N, C-alpha and C positions, 0 to 999 in steps of 0.2 A: 216533466223535469227539465230544468234549464241546463243545457249542455254547452252553452256558449262560453268561450274563454273570457275571463275577466278583462274588461277593457282597460282597467286602470293599469294592469301590468304592461300592456303594449304601449300605453301612453308614457309610463315611467321609462321604459327601455328606449323610447324614441326621444326623450327629452334632452335638451342641451345640458341641463344641470347634472343629469345622471351620466352623460357622456364625459363631462369634466371630472366628476368624481371617479369614474372608472379609469380615466387617463391618469389621474394623480395616484390612484391605488396601484395601477400596473407599473408605472415608473418607479414609485416608491418600493415596490416589491423587488424588482430586478436590481435596483441599485443598493438595496440593503440585504442582498442574499447572504453575504458573509456574516453580517450581524445576526440575521435570523437563524442561520444554521448554528452559530456559536452559542446563542442564547437558548434556543428551543429545539434544535436538531434539524436534520435534513428533511425528515418527514413533514414537519410543519411548513417548511418552504415549498415542498412539492405540493402539499395540500392547498396552499395559498395560490400558487400558479395554476393548478388544476381548476380551482374554484373560479378564478378570474377568466380562464378559458371558457368555462361553461357560461358565465355571465356574458362574455364577449360574443359567444355563439348566439345567445338570446338577443343581444343588441343587433347583430347583423340580420337575424331572422326578422326582427321587428321592423328593420329598415330595408327589407329586401326590395321594396318597390323603388327605392332610391339608388340601388346598386346594380351594377352589371357584372355578371359572373365572369365574362370575358376580360374585364378590366380589374378584377378583384386582386389578383396576385401577379407580380412581374414574372414573365416567362423564364427569365434567367434564374430566379429564385426557385421556381418549380423544378427546373433541371438540376440545380445543385442539390436540393433536398431529395430528389428522386435518386441521384447517384449515391448520396450518403446512405439512403435507405437500402439500396441494393448492396452496399458494402457489408451490411449485416450478414449476408449469406456466406461470405468468405472470411469473416472475422474469426479470430482464435477464441473469442468469448462472445457468442452471439447474444446472450442475455444482456451483458453489460453494454454491448454495442447498440442493441435495440433501445435500451433506456437512454443512452447518450443521444440517439436520434430523436427520441420522444422529447427530450429536453429542449433541443434547438427548434423542433417543430412547434412545441407549445409556446415558446417565447416568440417565435416568428409569427404565430397566430395572433398573439397580443399586439404585436407591432402592426400587423396588417389591419386589425380591427381599429386601432387608434388612427392609423393613416386614412381611414375612410370616414371617421366620425368627427375628426378635428382638422382644422386647416393649419397652415404652417405657423401662423402667429399664435394660435391657441396651443399648438404643440410645444412651441418654444417657451411660451409662458408657463405651461404646466411643468416642463423640465426645470425651468428657472426656479419655480416655487419649491419643487422637491429638493433641488440641489442647495438652495439657500438653507433649508432646514438641516440637511444632512451634513453640510460643511460646518454649520454652526454647532451641531452636536459633536462633530469630530473635534473641533477646537475646544469645546467644553470638556470632552473626555481627556484630551491631552493636557489641558490645564489642571484638571482634577488629579490626573495621574502624576504629572511631572512637577507640579508646583504645590498644590494644596495638600496632597497626601504623600507625594514623593515615593510612590511605589508603582512598579509596572503592573498593568492589567494583562497578565499572560494569556488569559482565555480569549482576549481580543487581539493579541499580538501587539498591544501598545506598550512600548518600552519606557515611556515617560521622559523623552529627551527634549521636550520643548524648552526647558530652561537653558539648555545648551544650544538652542536654535536648530534642533533637529539631528537626525531625520525623524519625522513623525509619520504615523500611519493612519491616525484617526480610526474610524469604524470600518475601513475598507480592507484591512488585513495586511497590506504591504504599502511601502512608500511609493512604489511605482504606480499602484492602482490609485492612491490618493492624488498623485501628481496628474495622472491621466484624467481623473474626474474633475480636478481643479481646472485643467485646460478646457475641457468641455463646458464647464460652468462659466469660465471667462468669455468664451464665444457667445454663449447664451445671454449672459448679463449685458454684454456690449450691444448685442442686437436689441435687447429690451431698452437700453438707453437710447439707441438711435431711433427706435420706433416710438419712444415715449409711452410705452405700454405700462410702465410702472413709474412711481414718483422718482424724481432725480436723486433724492437722498437715499432711497432704497437701492437704486442702481449703483451709485457710487460706493455705498457700504458693501454691497455684494461683490463688486469688482475688487475692492480692497481685501475682503475676506478670502476670495478665491486666489488672488495673487499672493497673499501672504502664506496661505497653506501650500500653494505650489512651490514657493521658495523654501518653506520649512520642510517639505517632503525630501528635499535634497536628492531628488531623482535625476539621474543623468539624462533621462529621456525628455524631461520637461522643457529644457532649453531648446532641444531639437524640435519638439512639437511646437513650441511658441514661435520660433523663427519660421518654421514651415507654414504655419497658419497665418502669421503676419504677412509673409511674402504673398501668400495666396490671396489674402484680403486686399492687399495693395494692387495686385494684378487685376483682380476682379473689379476694383473701383475704377481702374484705368479703362477697362473694357466697357464698363457701364457708361462712361462719359465719352466714349468714342462714337463718331457718327456711324450709322448702320452700314453704309457702303464701304467703310474701311474696317469694319469689325472682323470680317472673315480673315483678312490678311494678318491682323493683329493676333487673332486666336492661333493661327499657324505659327507665327513668330514666337508666341509665348510657349507653345508646345515644343518648339525647337530649343528654347532656353531651358525648359524643364529637363529635356533629354541630356543636354550638355551639362546641366547642373548635376544630374544624377551620376553621369560618367565621371565628372570632376570630383564629386564627393566620394565616389568609390576609390578613385585613384589616390586621393589624399586622405583616406580613411584613418591611417595611422597617426598623422599629425593632428587631425581633428579629435580623435579619441584621446590622445595625450593632453590636448588643450582642455577637453572636458573633464579630465581627471578620472576617466572610466576605463583605464587600461586593464585593470584586473578583472572587472566585471565583463568587459567585452571579450577578453581572452577566454573566460569561462564559457561564454555564449558560443564563440567560434568552435571551441572544442565540442560542445554539445551538438551544434549544427553539423559538424563534420561526421560525428557518429550517427546522426539521423540520416545523413545522405548515404552512409555505408549501409544502413538498414533498408533504405529505399531501393537499393540495387537488387534486393531479393524479391521485391514485388513492385516494380516501377510503374506499371500501368494502372492497376486497380488499388494499390495500397494494402495496408494491413487491416483495414476496417475502421469505421468511424466510432470514436469514443468521446470526442470533445476533450474535457480534462482527462489527463492520463490516469489510467487504472494501474496502480503500482504493481499488481500481481500478474498482469497480463503481458504477453509478448506482443509487440517489441519493446514496450516501455520498461518492463523489468530488466530486459537485456541491456538497454541503453544505460539505465541507472547503475546496473552492476558493472558495466565496462568503465563507467566514469567514477564509480564509487561515490555517487551522489543520490539525491532523492528529488528529482525534478517532477513537478506536477503538470508541466506543459513544455512545449518546445521553445518557449521564449521567442517565438517568431511565428506569426499566423500562417505565413506562406509555406514555411518548412513543415509546420504542423499538418496543414492540409495535404501537402505532398506525401508525408509519411503515412497519413491515415487513409486517404482516398486516391493516392497516386497522381500521375500527370493528368489524367482525365479530370479528376476532381479539382486540381489546381487551375486548369484552364477554365473550368466552369465557375470557380470562385472568383478568379481575376476578371472573367467576363461579367459576372454579376455585379461586382463592385465597380468595375470600370464603366460599364454602361450607366449605372446609377450616377457616377461622378460626372460623366459627360452630359447626361440629361439635365442634372441639377445645375451644372455650370452654365449651359446654354440658356436655361430658364432664368437663372439669376442675372445673366448679362443683358437680358432683354426686358425684364420687368422693372417697373419704376420703383417699387417699394424695396427698401433695403432688407426687409424680413426674408426675402427669398435667398439672400446670401447665407442664411443660417444652414441650409441643407448642404451645399457644397463645402462649406467650412468645416462642418462636423464630419463629413466624409473624408476630407483631407486629413483631419486629425486622426481618424480611425485608421486610415491606410498608412500613414506615417508611423503611427504607434505599432502597427502590425509588423514592422521590421524588427522590433525589440521585445514585443510581448505578444501573447496569443489572446489578449482580451477580446478581440473582435470575433472570436469563434464561440464565445459563451457569454451568458449573463447579459450585463448592461451593454457591452460593446456590440454583441450580436443583435440585441434588441434595437439599438440605434441604427445599425447598418441596414437592417430590414426596413425600419421605419423610414429612413431617408430614401431608400430605393423605391418604396411605395409612393412617397411624396413626389419623387422625381418622375416616376412613370405615369402619374396621373395627368401630366400636361405634355409629356414628350413621348408617349408610347405610340408604336405603330397601330395599336388597337384603338387609340383615340381617334385617329383619322377614319378608321372603319366605322366607328360609332357615329362620327359626324356625318359621313355619307349616308348611313342608314337613317339618321334623323332627318336629313334633307329629303330622302326618298319617301319617308312616311311622316309627314308633319303632324299627324294626329297621334303618333305614338309618343309616350312620355320620354323626355330626353334621357339618353343613356341607357334605356331599357331595351334589351335585344328581343 
C-alpha cells in the first residue's frame, strides 16, 4: 500500500500562484469583515478566517525548509500576544476574552504567513488589487442607494447621502472606516504608480477613486491622516536623497521635529479641532477617554482583560456606556483601549511593538534604492496616527496590516537576522536561513 503523501499537494502549496491567491483571499476577508457579517453572519466570517489559517499553516509547513523558526514572528509581537493571552485569567468574562484573543491571534497568523510568502511589492500589489475592487463596490453601492433607488441600505449602514456629497460609508460600516481605508489605498496606489507595477491609466483612476471616496466620507480624521502621511513621505524622500554620512544627523533632526510637532499640536489642539469642524465629535471622544482613564485606576497594571471590540454586557465596557448613556463599541483610541484592557504593561508592549516596526521599516526604506520599501513605513504611520482617533489598529484590517508591516520590517532589521548571517558564515554547507 502506498502511504506516501500526494506530491501534488506540496507542489500546490509551495507555488507562487497559490501564494498570490491565498494573499488576495486573506486581504479580501479581513477588509470585508463588516460586509460578510452583515450579509451572512459572524459564524461565516469566523469560518472563513479559520479555514484560511488552516491553509496558511499548510503553506508554512510545505515551505518549512525555506523558513527559520527563530525569524518567523517578531519578538515584540510574541510578547504582546502573550500578555493579552495572560489577561484572560483575570478578565471578568473569560470566555469572551479568550475568543477575543483567538481573533487577533488568527488574523496575526494570516499576516505572518503572507509576510513570509510574498515580498513587499507583491504584498502592496495584492492590497492594491483588493482595495480597487472594494472601493469600486463601495462607490457602486452608494450610487445605487443615494441616486438610482434613493433609499438607505440600513443593513449595511449606508444612508444614501452621495447625492448631497456625503458623508458616505460604502461597505465598511462607518465613514471613518471608509476614510481610513481610502487613505491606505491612496498610499498603495501611489506606490504602484511610482514603481510602474500597474498601467498608468489604472493607477490614475485608482488614485481618483480613493481620493474621491476619502473626500465624500467627510471623516474629520482623513485630513489629519493625509497631512501626516504626506509629511512623512516628504521627510523620507529627503532622507533617501541625503548622503549616507549625513543621514544619521538628519534622522535625529527629523525626530526632534516630530517631538516638537506633537507637543505643538497638543498645545494648539482646540484651534485645530475648531478649524477641522470636529468640535462636537472630539468633545464626545474626550468625555469617553476621561471615563476610560477613571476605570483604568481600578486596574492600572494588568487591565480588565483583553476583548478587542467591546463586549457591551461585560464590565468595564457596560459601566462606561452606562455612565455616558451611550453605546460605544470601542474606545475610539487604540492606545486608551490597550491601556484599559491590558493595563500599562500591555500599553508599553504595544507601543514597543509598533515603534520597533516603524523604526526598522523607516531605516530600511531610507537606505534602499527602490521606492517600494516606503510602503511599509507609510502604512505604519497611517495606522499609528489613526490610532489616536479610532481603535481600528487593534482589530480586523488594521491589526492585520500592523502585524504584516512588522513582519516585513523585521525580516531585514531584526537582531535575529545578524545571528542567522553569522551562523550561515560558520556553516557554509547549511541552507541559508535554516537553523
